[in-house]
Backbone bond lengths (Angstrom), bond angles and torsions (degrees), N, CA, C in turn:
res aa  C-N    CA-C-N  psi(-1)  N-CA   C-N-CA  omega(-1)  CA-C   N-CA-C  phi
1 M - - - 1.457 - - 1.522 112.31 -
2 I 1.375 114.53 -47.72 1.483 119.37 178.29 1.497 110.98 -62.78
3 Q 1.358 115.48 -41.35 1.464 120.00 -179.64 1.538 110.30 -62.98
4 S 1.327 115.95 -38.10 1.476 120.10 179.82 1.536 110.05 -65.22
5 M 1.340 115.79 -41.21 1.466 119.46 178.29 1.523 111.53 -63.78
6 L 1.336 115.98 -41.36 1.463 119.69 178.67 1.534 109.69 -64.33
7 N 1.316 118.03 -37.83 1.427 120.29 179.55 1.513 112.70 -64.72
8 V 1.360 113.42 -37.87 1.463 119.37 178.73 1.547 109.51 -65.19
9 I 1.392 115.92 -44.18 1.468 121.26 -179.71 1.533 110.80 -61.53
10 V 1.339 115.65 -46.56 1.468 119.96 179.88 1.497 110.32 -62.93
11 H 1.366 117.13 -43.59 1.468 120.75 179.59 1.527 112.01 -61.61
12 F 1.366 114.95 -40.36 1.458 119.29 179.82 1.540 109.90 -65.36
13 S 1.331 116.96 -39.93 1.453 120.82 179.22 1.534 111.19 -62.92
14 I 1.326 115.73 -41.16 1.477 120.92 179.60 1.525 108.53 -64.90
15 M 1.331 116.27 -41.96 1.488 119.91 179.00 1.543 110.20 -61.98
16 Q 1.335 115.03 -43.04 1.467 117.79 179.09 1.545 109.96 -63.97
17 L 1.309 118.00 -41.03 1.427 121.12 -179.38 1.537 110.11 -63.64
18 D 1.301 116.73 -45.95 1.455 120.20 179.08 1.531 111.53 -61.11
19 T 1.318 115.84 -41.16 1.459 121.31 178.95 1.522 110.88 -61.22
20 E 1.355 116.81 -46.10 1.418 122.96 179.84 1.504 113.30 -63.57
21 I 1.310 116.57 -45.39 1.469 120.04 178.54 1.531 110.81 -63.81
22 N 1.315 117.26 -41.52 1.467 119.45 176.99 1.508 111.46 -61.91
23 H 1.331 116.98 -40.86 1.468 119.73 177.10 1.534 110.80 -60.26
24 L 1.315 115.83 -45.85 1.471 120.08 -178.23 1.507 110.99 -63.85
25 L 1.320 117.80 -39.62 1.484 120.70 177.61 1.510 110.34 -64.79
26 D 1.325 117.76 -40.68 1.463 120.71 179.19 1.542 109.93 -66.17
27 L 1.309 116.89 -32.27 1.467 122.01 -178.26 1.525 111.76 -68.67
28 M 1.298 116.28 -36.58 1.464 122.05 -175.68 1.553 111.00 -62.66
29 P 1.347 115.42 150.53 1.464 116.46 168.80 1.528 108.77 -67.72
30 A 1.336 117.76 161.74 1.443 121.26 -174.25 1.536 112.01 -55.64
31 S 1.335 116.33 -38.49 1.470 119.44 178.36 1.524 112.10 -63.00
32 G 1.330 115.74 -33.85 1.463 119.17 178.48 1.488 112.15 -67.24
33 R 1.332 116.53 -43.32 1.476 119.77 178.39 1.532 110.57 -64.22
34 M 1.313 117.21 -29.96 1.442 120.31 -178.33 1.514 113.58 -76.70
35 Y 1.328 117.17 -35.29 1.474 121.19 -169.56 1.499 113.37 -113.73
36 T 1.339 120.11 6.38 1.465 119.99 176.93 1.524 109.74 -129.81
37 K 1.305 115.99 159.05 1.471 122.24 179.85 1.518 108.56 -139.30
38 I 1.329 116.98 124.34 1.474 121.64 -178.99 1.520 108.69 -87.39
39 I 1.334 114.54 130.40 1.494 121.09 -177.38 1.536 107.53 -128.56
40 S 1.289 117.52 129.15 1.475 123.50 176.20 1.557 108.25 -76.89
41 R 1.324 115.10 126.77 1.469 118.92 177.75 1.533 108.72 -146.47
42 T 1.341 115.58 87.02 1.467 120.19 -175.77 1.535 113.03 -73.94
43 S 1.327 116.67 -10.11 1.447 118.93 -179.13 1.535 114.52 -79.71
44 Q 1.334 115.86 -13.15 1.461 118.63 -176.31 1.532 110.45 -82.41
45 P 1.353 117.59 147.36 1.440 120.78 179.87 1.508 114.04 -77.04
46 K 1.349 117.19 -17.17 1.456 121.47 179.12 1.499 112.08 -86.74
47 V 1.328 116.85 148.52 1.461 120.73 174.82 1.506 110.03 -62.24
48 I 1.330 115.71 -48.92 1.473 121.23 -179.78 1.555 107.66 -139.72
49 D 1.299 114.82 139.78 1.446 119.63 179.98 1.501 108.58 -140.35
50 Y 1.279 117.57 162.43 1.476 120.84 -178.55 1.534 110.53 -154.86
51 S 1.299 114.69 161.25 1.479 120.85 -178.77 1.480 108.69 -123.30
52 F 1.354 116.84 128.90 1.435 121.13 171.64 1.514 109.42 -78.34
53 V 1.283 117.93 137.87 1.470 120.83 171.01 1.500 106.77 -115.22
54 R 1.335 117.25 167.21 1.459 120.45 -178.23 1.518 109.38 -62.89
55 P 1.342 116.76 136.00 1.470 121.18 -175.36 1.527 114.57 -52.90
56 W 1.330 116.49 -30.24 1.481 118.39 -178.60 1.520 113.89 -85.35
57 E 1.318 116.35 -5.25 1.485 119.07 178.13 1.537 110.16 -81.24
58 K 1.295 116.52 142.67 1.454 120.33 -175.40 1.520 113.74 -95.78
59 S 1.307 116.52 -0.08 1.498 119.99 -178.41 1.533 108.61 -68.79
60 A 1.337 116.75 151.28 1.437 122.87 178.44 1.502 111.87 -67.11
61 R 1.330 115.72 142.29 1.457 121.25 178.16 1.524 110.01 -78.57
62 P 1.328 117.46 118.28 1.475 119.20 -176.85 1.553 111.06 -76.47
63 V 1.328 114.45 137.52 1.459 121.61 173.42 1.527 106.56 -120.17
64 Y 1.338 116.23 114.56 1.452 120.98 -177.16 1.538 109.55 -97.61
65 I 1.339 115.50 129.44 1.500 119.90 -177.74 1.519 108.16 -125.42
66 N 1.341 114.01 129.09 1.442 120.96 170.31 1.526 107.24 -86.59
67 F 1.347 117.18 96.46 1.451 119.83 -170.89 1.549 112.35 -71.50
68 E 1.314 118.31 -15.95 1.472 119.75 173.81 1.543 110.87 -68.46
69 L 1.340 115.66 -39.23 1.466 119.19 175.32 1.554 110.09 -81.10
70 W 1.290 116.24 -34.87 1.461 122.82 -177.36 1.530 111.47 -55.23
71 Q 1.312 116.57 -39.29 1.465 119.62 -176.43 1.528 112.99 -69.74
72 E 1.334 116.90 -11.91 1.474 120.21 177.72 1.520 111.03 -79.04
73 L 1.316 118.20 -13.37 1.480 122.11 178.30 1.509 109.65 -85.92
74 S 1.332 117.49 155.76 1.417 122.22 175.05 1.560 109.25 -77.05
75 R 1.313 117.00 169.86 1.436 120.86 -178.64 1.547 111.66 -59.50
76 S 1.331 117.04 -46.23 1.438 118.60 -178.60 1.530 112.47 -68.98
77 E 1.332 116.38 -32.94 1.465 120.36 177.38 1.505 111.41 -65.65
78 R 1.327 115.89 -41.41 1.473 119.84 178.35 1.541 110.46 -62.47
79 D 1.333 112.98 -48.49 1.440 118.07 -173.99 1.546 111.47 -63.06
80 L 1.334 115.87 -44.25 1.476 118.04 -178.89 1.497 112.34 -70.38
81 L 1.363 117.05 -34.71 1.441 120.09 177.61 1.530 110.37 -64.18
82 L 1.310 117.24 -42.78 1.460 120.98 178.65 1.516 111.95 -66.49
83 L 1.335 117.32 -42.78 1.482 119.74 -179.82 1.523 110.63 -64.84
84 G 1.339 117.07 -33.27 1.471 119.84 178.14 1.535 111.69 -65.51
85 V 1.312 116.37 -41.86 1.471 121.09 179.74 1.523 108.89 -66.10
86 V 1.332 117.10 -44.75 1.478 120.66 179.62 1.531 110.52 -60.55
87 S 1.300 116.79 -38.90 1.456 120.10 179.44 1.521 110.97 -62.56
88 K 1.331 117.11 -41.35 1.450 121.88 177.56 1.501 112.33 -63.58
89 L 1.316 115.20 -43.01 1.490 119.01 -178.62 1.523 111.53 -69.20
90 L 1.314 118.20 -35.35 1.427 120.54 177.86 1.536 111.54 -69.04
91 K 1.339 115.40 -35.02 1.469 119.07 174.52 1.494 110.24 -63.05
92 N 1.317 116.71 -42.38 1.472 122.22 178.60 1.535 110.03 -59.20
93 R 1.346 116.04 -41.11 1.446 120.07 -179.06 1.531 111.85 -66.28
94 Q 1.355 116.02 -33.11 1.442 119.74 -177.39 1.509 113.58 -84.90
95 F 1.328 116.38 -0.92 1.458 119.74 -178.82 1.534 109.98 -64.00
96 K 1.339 115.94 131.22 1.449 120.84 -176.79 1.542 108.30 -124.77
97 P 1.351 117.73 150.40 1.444 120.72 175.35 1.495 111.69 -55.88
98 S 1.349 116.23 137.32 1.487 120.08 179.39 1.507 108.88 -124.88
99 L 1.340 114.10 -177.42 1.478 119.19 179.45 1.498 110.55 -57.39
100 K 1.338 116.34 -37.32 1.493 119.48 179.68 1.515 110.39 -62.20
101 M 1.323 117.23 -40.23 1.456 121.02 -179.90 1.563 109.90 -65.01
102 V 1.312 114.58 -38.27 1.483 118.63 177.91 1.524 109.45 -65.12
103 I 1.341 117.14 -39.76 1.470 120.35 179.31 1.519 109.69 -63.77
104 I 1.331 117.05 -41.15 1.461 120.34 179.26 1.519 110.15 -62.20
105 A 1.352 116.30 -45.59 1.461 119.41 -179.55 1.502 110.27 -62.70
106 G 1.362 116.71 -43.13 1.462 119.35 176.64 1.488 114.36 -62.37
107 G 1.342 115.86 -39.65 1.430 120.39 178.92 1.499 112.14 -65.65
108 L 1.317 118.24 -39.03 1.458 122.15 178.00 1.548 109.88 -65.95
109 L 1.318 115.14 -39.15 1.480 117.79 177.89 1.516 109.96 -65.04
110 A 1.322 117.10 -43.15 1.461 121.77 179.59 1.521 109.35 -63.42
111 L 1.325 117.81 -38.04 1.429 122.51 -179.80 1.524 110.19 -62.24
112 V 1.329 116.30 -43.35 1.458 120.71 177.91 1.503 111.66 -63.44
113 I 1.329 115.93 -43.54 1.488 120.57 -179.33 1.526 109.82 -62.86
114 E 1.347 116.09 -46.16 1.444 119.90 -178.86 1.531 111.28 -63.91
115 A 1.320 115.75 -35.70 1.460 120.20 179.93 1.512 110.77 -66.76
116 T 1.329 117.95 -41.71 1.470 120.56 178.96 1.523 112.06 -67.25
117 Q 1.360 116.22 -27.07 1.444 119.86 179.95 1.523 112.40 -91.34
118 G 1.359 115.44 -2.38 1.449 118.56 -178.57 1.471 116.57 67.88
119 N 1.351 118.25 24.39 1.452 122.26 -178.17 1.556 108.07 -89.96
120 A 1.322 116.97 99.02 1.470 121.62 -175.06 1.519 110.63 -64.90
121 F 1.340 117.92 -42.14 1.480 120.88 -177.59 1.514 109.45 -64.44
122 G 1.338 116.89 -42.37 1.478 120.45 179.13 1.525 111.71 -64.37
123 M 1.325 115.44 -37.11 1.488 119.52 179.81 1.547 110.02 -65.29
124 I 1.345 115.44 -41.72 1.461 118.78 -179.75 1.540 111.68 -65.45
125 A 1.353 113.99 -42.96 1.472 118.74 -179.53 1.525 111.73 -64.20
126 S 1.334 115.93 -45.51 1.442 120.17 179.84 1.527 112.36 -64.86
127 G 1.330 115.24 -41.64 1.438 121.61 178.29 1.510 112.48 -61.22
128 A 1.330 115.95 -43.10 1.464 122.26 179.71 1.528 110.37 -64.22
129 L 1.317 118.55 -40.67 1.453 123.07 178.73 1.526 111.27 -63.10
130 V 1.339 114.47 -47.88 1.466 119.82 -179.89 1.534 111.74 -60.83
131 T 1.334 115.68 -42.99 1.485 119.80 -178.42 1.511 110.34 -66.34
132 F 1.335 118.31 -40.56 1.454 121.15 -178.58 1.522 111.70 -65.64
133 V 1.316 116.14 -46.77 1.466 118.10 -178.45 1.509 111.32 -70.27
134 A 1.330 116.90 -38.83 1.484 120.94 179.36 1.500 111.68 -59.61
135 R 1.306 117.12 -39.78 1.481 120.13 177.98 1.515 110.60 -64.65
136 R 1.348 117.70 -38.57 1.471 119.89 179.00 1.521 111.15 -65.89
137 V 1.318 116.27 -38.84 1.464 121.49 179.29 1.514 109.31 -67.04
138 W 1.340 117.47 -43.74 1.448 120.92 -177.82 1.506 113.49 -61.77
139 R 1.336 117.02 -26.75 1.436 120.99 178.76 1.517 111.26 -66.05
140 R 1.337 115.47 -19.24 1.480 118.87 -179.89 1.512 112.61 -114.61
141 Y 1.353 118.55 -6.87 1.468 119.53 -176.63 1.509 109.95 -150.43
142 P 1.343 119.89 110.26 1.463 119.83 -17.00 1.530 109.74 -71.84
143 S 1.307 117.74 171.91 1.459 121.20 -176.03 1.510 111.47 -57.99
144 S 1.318 116.92 135.66 1.468 121.07 179.01 1.520 109.97 -138.65
145 D 1.340 117.72 15.59 1.464 120.28 178.48 1.515 109.02 -134.74
146 P 1.351 115.33 153.89 1.484 119.55 -174.97 1.492 114.69 -55.28
147 A 1.323 119.11 -38.82 1.451 121.84 -176.16 1.518 111.98 -58.86
148 Q 1.329 115.61 -43.99 1.456 120.55 -179.13 1.533 110.72 -69.56
149 E 1.327 116.73 -39.66 1.446 120.84 177.55 1.512 111.24 -63.84
150 I 1.331 117.62 -41.18 1.432 122.75 179.54 1.528 111.25 -64.83
151 E 1.332 115.73 -39.25 1.484 120.55 174.68 1.528 110.30 -61.16
152 T 1.298 116.74 -43.18 1.465 120.81 178.04 1.511 111.26 -64.91
153 D 1.310 118.96 -36.87 1.471 122.64 177.29 1.508 109.41 -62.86
154 E 1.312 118.31 -44.31 1.472 120.59 -179.49 1.535 111.35 -63.22
155 E 1.345 115.69 -37.82 1.449 119.38 178.23 1.557 109.22 -68.12
156 T 1.326 115.75 -37.36 1.471 120.68 178.54 1.506 112.14 -61.32
157 V 1.337 115.10 -46.07 1.458 120.23 178.85 1.544 111.01 -63.24
158 A 1.321 115.46 -42.08 1.484 119.27 179.07 1.540 110.89 -61.73
159 T 1.356 116.66 -39.93 1.434 121.09 176.38 1.533 112.09 -61.93
160 A 1.337 114.52 -43.99 1.471 120.30 178.99 1.516 112.09 -60.55
161 I 1.309 115.41 -40.51 1.512 120.65 177.99 1.518 108.71 -62.42
162 R 1.311 118.02 -40.98 1.472 121.01 178.44 1.518 110.35 -65.33
163 R 1.311 117.36 -25.15 1.472 122.02 -179.25 1.515 112.40 -92.55
164 G 1.351 117.24 9.15 1.461 119.55 171.54 1.534 114.27 112.56
165 Y 1.306 118.97 -5.42 1.485 121.50 -179.69 1.526 108.29 -79.89
166 T 1.302 114.00 152.92 1.465 120.96 167.81 1.528 107.27 -81.70
167 G 1.328 116.87 162.25 1.463 119.18 -179.65 1.538 111.03 -63.37
168 S 1.305 115.53 -43.30 1.477 119.93 -177.89 1.538 111.26 -64.23
169 L 1.321 116.77 -44.32 1.456 119.34 -178.38 1.535 110.17 -67.29
170 A 1.309 117.32 -37.95 1.493 119.87 178.61 1.514 110.04 -64.11
171 L 1.318 117.07 -44.49 1.460 120.06 -178.70 1.506 111.22 -65.71
172 R 1.345 117.46 -44.00 1.442 120.76 177.52 1.545 110.92 -62.62
173 G 1.316 116.34 -40.42 1.456 119.39 -179.22 1.528 111.53 -63.45
174 L 1.344 116.41 -40.17 1.464 119.48 -178.73 1.510 110.32 -70.87
175 V 1.311 118.57 -43.66 1.470 120.28 177.21 1.548 110.16 -60.38
176 G 1.325 117.28 -45.08 1.444 120.36 178.39 1.524 112.33 -61.87
177 A 1.328 116.22 -38.19 1.462 121.17 -179.69 1.533 110.68 -63.93
178 I 1.324 116.64 -43.20 1.458 120.10 -179.35 1.526 110.01 -64.49
179 E 1.324 116.49 -45.98 1.459 120.98 -176.07 1.547 111.11 -68.34
180 K 1.322 115.71 -47.84 1.465 119.20 -175.32 1.534 112.56 -71.31
181 T 1.330 117.15 -30.27 1.469 121.31 176.30 1.525 109.32 -60.76
182 A 1.340 116.17 -45.83 1.452 118.70 177.80 1.519 113.10 -60.83
183 Q 1.349 116.24 -40.19 1.456 120.47 178.19 1.519 111.57 -63.88
184 L 1.326 116.55 -45.05 1.473 119.69 -178.37 1.536 111.44 -65.91
185 E 1.335 115.72 -31.56 1.469 121.03 179.87 1.523 111.87 -85.96
186 E 1.346 114.68 0.09 1.497 123.22 178.11 1.530 110.71 54.48
187 R 1.296 113.76 56.23 1.468 120.31 176.87 1.494 109.76 -145.37
188 S 1.338 116.11 165.77 1.460 120.82 177.93 1.545 110.02 -87.04
189 L 1.300 115.49 156.40 1.460 120.41 175.39 1.544 109.22 -65.96
190 N 1.331 116.11 134.35 1.456 118.04 178.21 1.526 109.83 -85.71
191 F 1.326 116.51 178.98 1.437 121.87 -173.69 1.552 111.32 -62.28
192 I 1.336 116.24 -42.81 1.448 119.42 -178.75 1.530 111.14 -66.33
193 E 1.332 116.82 -40.63 1.477 119.64 178.66 1.539 111.50 -63.87
194 Q 1.350 116.29 -39.18 1.448 119.65 176.48 1.500 112.73 -63.58
195 S 1.348 115.66 -39.26 1.478 120.47 177.67 1.516 110.54 -65.42
196 R 1.301 116.86 -40.07 1.472 121.10 179.87 1.531 110.02 -65.62
197 I 1.288 116.80 -42.12 1.488 119.80 -179.69 1.519 110.41 -65.03
198 R 1.324 118.18 -40.55 1.460 120.58 178.66 1.512 111.39 -60.93
199 H 1.324 114.41 -44.63 1.465 119.60 -178.93 1.562 110.92 -66.16
200 L 1.318 115.96 -45.12 1.451 119.51 -179.64 1.518 111.90 -63.60
201 T 1.338 115.91 -39.39 1.452 121.70 178.40 1.525 110.95 -64.13
202 K 1.324 116.33 -38.06 1.461 121.17 176.96 1.524 110.39 -64.82
203 L 1.317 116.70 -41.75 1.469 119.85 177.68 1.516 111.01 -65.64
204 L 1.338 116.09 -36.36 1.467 120.76 -179.99 1.522 110.70 -65.83
205 R 1.340 117.04 -39.43 1.467 119.88 177.70 1.495 110.79 -62.13
206 K 1.330 116.99 -41.46 1.455 120.69 -179.88 1.521 109.49 -66.35
207 Q 1.353 115.05 -38.54 1.453 120.24 -178.24 1.561 110.54 -63.42
208 E 1.310 115.43 -37.93 1.424 120.28 -174.01 1.550 115.00 -97.81
209 A 1.366 114.58 -0.59 1.446 118.70 179.07 1.524 111.52 -66.31
210 P 1.335 117.68 137.84 1.504 118.90 179.11 1.502 110.78 -65.56
211 I 1.293 114.75 142.33 1.469 120.28 179.80 1.509 111.20 -83.16
């Protein structure tokens, strides 16, 4: 009898999980469904996590969700959190080599040449150039500054609106997702998250301001 009850509970949980994953897949834009893969991973401390792969690789971008924590979010918070991650992963996929990348490659080549010739000054100069440009590139790939995160948030809200959300509900859902994710992960909001919330709240006030 007890075993039968456990089987029913497990089966119900699996059904809920399948239903949720199907909903999230339907929510994504077509490119998201094509290039991402949702994976359940309850062992991770984060509500949602993801891995960047090299832009030229064709493998699906994995999105790891701790569904035990996930269920603590509201429907709109889940949807906006997922759309935000998909937006980041699609940006990563669209990343293309730029002049800065060419400079880095050239600098590395020069560094190797100078090293083989034992030119200490040339090695220092080449190394400094590579380091400087690499830091500039890293600020945009993947995003590590508020401006880029805010841009992604605006794209996320726009995607949600195309999927049937109102602007206000999408903004509230994303703000709630950022705040509640930090709570569930038992950590404080970092500087970038605080900047994102301020910007989204400002947009929400404009959205709800009387005409």
